[in-house]
PAVOZA-934528 format. One line per field, with one value per residue (C-alpha): x, y, z. Coordinates in steps of 0.05 Angstrom, whole numbers. Example, Ala and Ser with C-alpha at 12.3 -4.5 7.8 and 13.67 -1.06 7.14 Angstrom:
2
c1	c(246_273) $
c2	c(-90_-21) $
c3	c(156_143) $
! end
This chain:
460
c1	c(0_36_-11_-49_-122_-152_-216_-199_-248_-244_-307_-286_-213_-171_-147_-106_-110_-54_-83_-145_-167_-217_-176_-172_-247_-260_-217_-250_-319_-297_-266_-328_-372_-328_-341_-272_-256_-220_-167_-140_-76_-68_-54_-122_-185_-247_-313_-341_-282_-287_-360_-341_-288_-337_-390_-338_-320_-249_-206_-176_-105_-87_-14_36_57_117_148_105_47_36_25_23_-50_-73_-93_-77_-54_-69_-24_-68_-28_-5_67_107_158_106_75_144_155_89_107_176_148_94_142_187_132_97_33_-6_2_-25_1_-52_-30_40_47_121_100_41_39_-34_-78_-148_-187_-247_-306_-374_-414_-470_-459_-445_-421_-363_-325_-258_-216_-144_-87_-30_-32_-16_-83_-136_-179_-182_-204_-260_-282_-285_-324_-374_-383_-392_-441_-490_-479_-486_-558_-564_-604_-543_-525_-592_-576_-508_-541_-595_-542_-503_-564_-569_-494_-489_-551_-524_-455_-486_-525_-470_-402_-360_-338_-337_-407_-430_-403_-441_-504_-498_-480_-543_-584_-559_-579_-649_-706_-674_-642_-707_-744_-694_-687_-763_-765_-804_-762_-813_-814_-738_-734_-781_-739_-674_-708_-734_-666_-632_-684_-674_-599_-560_-486_-475_-450_-386_-384_-331_-329_-288_-271_-235_-189_-175_-106_-80_-114_-160_-210_-225_-256_-331_-377_-395_-322_-308_-368_-349_-276_-296_-340_-296_-266_-209_-175_-135_-98_-47_15_-23_-66_-35_-22_-71_-126_-107_-110_-184_-200_-227_-168_-177_-189_-140_-98_-66_-16_-17_22_41_99_125_149_146_79_83_20_1_-69_-91_-69_-108_-171_-162_-154_-219_-257_-223_-240_-310_-324_-306_-362_-317_-334_-275_-254_-212_-181_-150_-116_-156_-217_-222_-249_-196_-132_-146_-164_-228_-268_-224_-233_-308_-312_-277_-325_-385_-359_-351_-421_-394_-436_-400_-410_-367_-352_-322_-263_-233_-186_-115_-129_-183_-151_-79_-96_-142_-89_-37_-82_-89_-161_-165_-214_-222_-262_-200_-151_-181_-250_-233_-190_-163_-139_-83_-37_37_56_98_95_164_190_145_89_20_-18_-59_-9_-46_-109_-69_-39_-94_-84_-146_-141_-112_-75_-69_-20_-23_40_79_142_188_167_162_220_194_124_146_188_131_82_131_146_72_64_55_91_156_138_71_68_74_66_90_51_86_48_-9_-58_-10_37_94_63_114_97_147_129_164_151_152_223_252_206_241_307_275_255_324_340_279_280_211_189_126_69_69_14_32_-12_2_-35_-43_-82_-16_-3_-59_-20_19_-46_-85_-36_-79_-52_20_0_-45) $
c2	c(0_63_112_110_130_173_214_283_326_397_430_499_487_536_511_549_545_576_595_631_593_539_482_521_531_456_441_497_468_402_435_478_416_388_451_482_557_571_623_635_670_689_750_742_703_678_706_637_620_685_669_601_635_686_633_593_656_654_709_725_752_785_767_717_661_678_667_721_671_642_569_544_565_517_444_432_470_459_486_496_542_531_540_479_525_558_490_465_526_514_441_456_509_462_404_446_455_388_417_370_394_374_399_387_338_338_273_283_346_318_296_276_260_286_222_212_218_185_227_192_231_210_152_175_130_153_123_140_114_152_202_148_152_203_185_112_135_176_118_72_125_127_52_52_110_63_8_49_74_148_128_92_155_153_82_104_162_116_66_122_140_69_58_74_33_-28_-19_-17_-80_-119_-102_-152_-118_-182_-200_-129_-131_-196_-162_-105_-151_-193_-129_-103_-170_-162_-116_-58_-28_-23_5_61_73_83_128_76_95_74_4_5_26_-31_-81_-62_-61_-132_-155_-128_-161_-228_-223_-283_-297_-326_-397_-409_-435_-459_-442_-492_-449_-467_-410_-436_-444_-373_-320_-281_-269_-344_-340_-353_-298_-339_-352_-277_-261_-311_-291_-219_-236_-288_-271_-321_-344_-409_-415_-460_-451_-454_-392_-334_-267_-229_-277_-271_-196_-202_-229_-183_-139_-144_-219_-263_-299_-366_-398_-474_-483_-551_-567_-636_-669_-602_-588_-526_-551_-625_-643_-661_-593_-558_-598_-577_-504_-505_-535_-487_-422_-444_-465_-394_-368_-347_-350_-388_-389_-450_-425_-479_-474_-505_-545_-570_-638_-654_-676_-622_-664_-624_-687_-702_-632_-631_-701_-672_-613_-659_-701_-637_-612_-551_-520_-516_-503_-520_-473_-509_-477_-484_-543_-537_-587_-542_-475_-491_-531_-475_-421_-466_-475_-551_-578_-639_-673_-668_-712_-725_-738_-758_-782_-788_-754_-780_-740_-772_-753_-759_-768_-830_-869_-889_-879_-933_-912_-936_-923_-971_-969_-1017_-974_-911_-936_-918_-879_-835_-814_-752_-761_-703_-711_-666_-660_-705_-664_-702_-770_-750_-792_-854_-843_-834_-897_-938_-915_-934_-1000_-1016_-1003_-928_-896_-862_-804_-791_-714_-686_-615_-586_-524_-488_-435_-439_-379_-332_-280_-329_-385_-428_-485_-536_-589_-655_-730_-786_-801_-732_-689_-707_-681_-614_-599_-575_-545_-499_-489_-517_-514_-532_-522_-557_-595_-651_-667_-730_-743_-726_-663_-630_-623_-572_-523_-497_-471_-454_-420_-357_-335_-324_-289_-241) $
c3	c(0_-25_10_76_66_120_129_153_192_167_196_219_201_160_92_40_-35_-76_-144_-168_-230_-247_-217_-152_-155_-161_-100_-61_-73_-43_18_27_26_83_123_117_122_57_45_-25_-47_-120_-163_-197_-179_-214_-188_-174_-131_-93_-78_-49_-5_22_38_76_115_88_57_-10_-11_-77_-78_-105_-59_-14_54_84_86_155_137_209_216_161_168_95_33_-40_-95_-155_-200_-272_-250_-229_-198_-153_-136_-115_-72_-37_-27_2_50_76_84_128_179_168_139_93_21_-47_-114_-167_-221_-192_-151_-131_-95_-57_16_7_-53_-66_-83_-128_-80_-74_-25_12_76_129_85_41_-7_-35_-91_-104_-147_-113_-170_-222_-259_-236_-297_-274_-205_-236_-279_-219_-181_-238_-235_-159_-162_-196_-144_-80_-69_-53_9_37_75_110_133_160_197_225_248_282_325_350_359_433_450_413_445_515_501_465_495_455_390_349_371_359_288_275_302_252_194_208_213_146_115_143_117_156_94_55_114_122_47_44_107_148_208_261_233_229_302_321_281_314_383_372_347_410_456_421_418_443_436_367_358_322_251_202_128_89_29_-35_-55_-125_-157_-146_-189_-142_-199_-198_-129_-125_-100_-39_-22_-23_20_74_72_87_146_181_249_240_175_177_111_78_35_-31_-16_-55_-22_-67_-44_29_22_4_73_127_146_221_222_260_207_225_177_177_113_87_43_26_90_125_158_201_236_230_206_276_300_244_263_335_316_277_336_386_350_331_403_424_380_323_250_221_148_132_68_24_-43_-101_-80_-8_-29_-82_-47_5_66_71_86_146_173_170_200_260_262_257_315_356_339_302_246_180_106_46_-12_-73_-108_-177_-170_-196_-252_-282_-268_-287_-349_-374_-363_-398_-458_-448_-449_-405_-452_-527_-575_-618_-561_-494_-472_-398_-346_-280_-221_-181_-124_-139_-67_-59_6_30_-41_-69_-118_-99_-164_-207_-264_-311_-308_-324_-388_-437_-502_-499_-427_-393_-327_-279_-221_-161_-118_-165_-176_-129_-154_-227_-252_-218_-243_-315_-313_-282_-336_-392_-358_-357_-431_-441_-500_-480_-527_-493_-483_-413_-387_-321_-297_-240_-200_-250_-259_-223_-255_-241_-281_-319_-367_-391_-443_-457_-459_-409_-432_-419_-375_-310_-336_-352_-280_-259_-327_-325_-249_-237_-165_-126_-130_-197_-233_-282_-343_-383_-449_-522_-503_-484_-560_-563_-520_-580_-611_-549_-500_-494_-426_-446_-510_-471) $
! end
């Protein structure tokens, strides 16, 4: 995060604008809406800007900017001239005394940015790009304007009137947050939007009278193979309302960043032969937090029911009497193959597909080799990188062609995705050559040939 967003209270505070043209006028209007007292210094001034200043009870100083200006009295300063030299002078002077300063369209000389604003007072939404693309901020604001009802400010105001009463009744902040989230999912919004405030008051009174401490619950959520845009809507909703997030090594950082920011995050990552928390410990954590009344998101890479031990975890929850729900995710086989341009089935190449785990127990493969040697079948191996050489030799020994195409997809669907193609005879030797590391998915079958035509992701 390159900038720290804040909401600054400016009611009755002095603010200075350097410049008297149209850009200065636009900034003055925003400051006036926030209740600021606006002073302007400029050799000349537009009449509309002068009117805004007078209404804010500020002053106009007909002068060029100089060291005679007492900047200490101002909460913030905006340099809105058409001179970069003057803007830089304003910036330097403000920096010396630690006054917040913005130079319009000049990011290097800004201590704060003026965001694109959606005003649903007291609800205010701001969008900023750290000065990189103001037009993009405005476009996003336009999109959000259509999604946020104008009456949302009324709901925020209504909620504020009830805030102390709710806080007195429900002292625990986590429980109080759940209370409000449940309320906003009820008919309360529509009642307030339509000015049925008496009914809204009755609804919230009844909700408080019926309030009991919430029971814990576990959300077993599939996070997909890595690209955050592959999350389901339900996964995102539950991630953002969970009190605790228990996540593994295959959950990418962009996906983890979509979880509720103030949620407790517990890493239980698993790598081959290196489990930071054993499975029994993970099961115990789920039961522990849910028993404390927490809403727990067990966030797993891919799909929780495909080589994800999700079944074991919810068996433990069932035995402990913990409520749970399961949200499927796009499994690595589907996501990585699609991003590599390799369809798992195709009428001309493969009429079936099998998902297998490449984990080898005590170095000895435990796979039904004879069933796997079939010309029109695609094999997908999860976690098979370490045992790849042995697996390839076993398939050839049981009758598979040595020139059967193989693809390795490392960190599929992420910006670091790497795809290496070979055959059963040579693919193992390419692992070190191309520096392929886990997590890597292995696809074996004639469908791998289609990658040369269909590799859309790299071309994009």
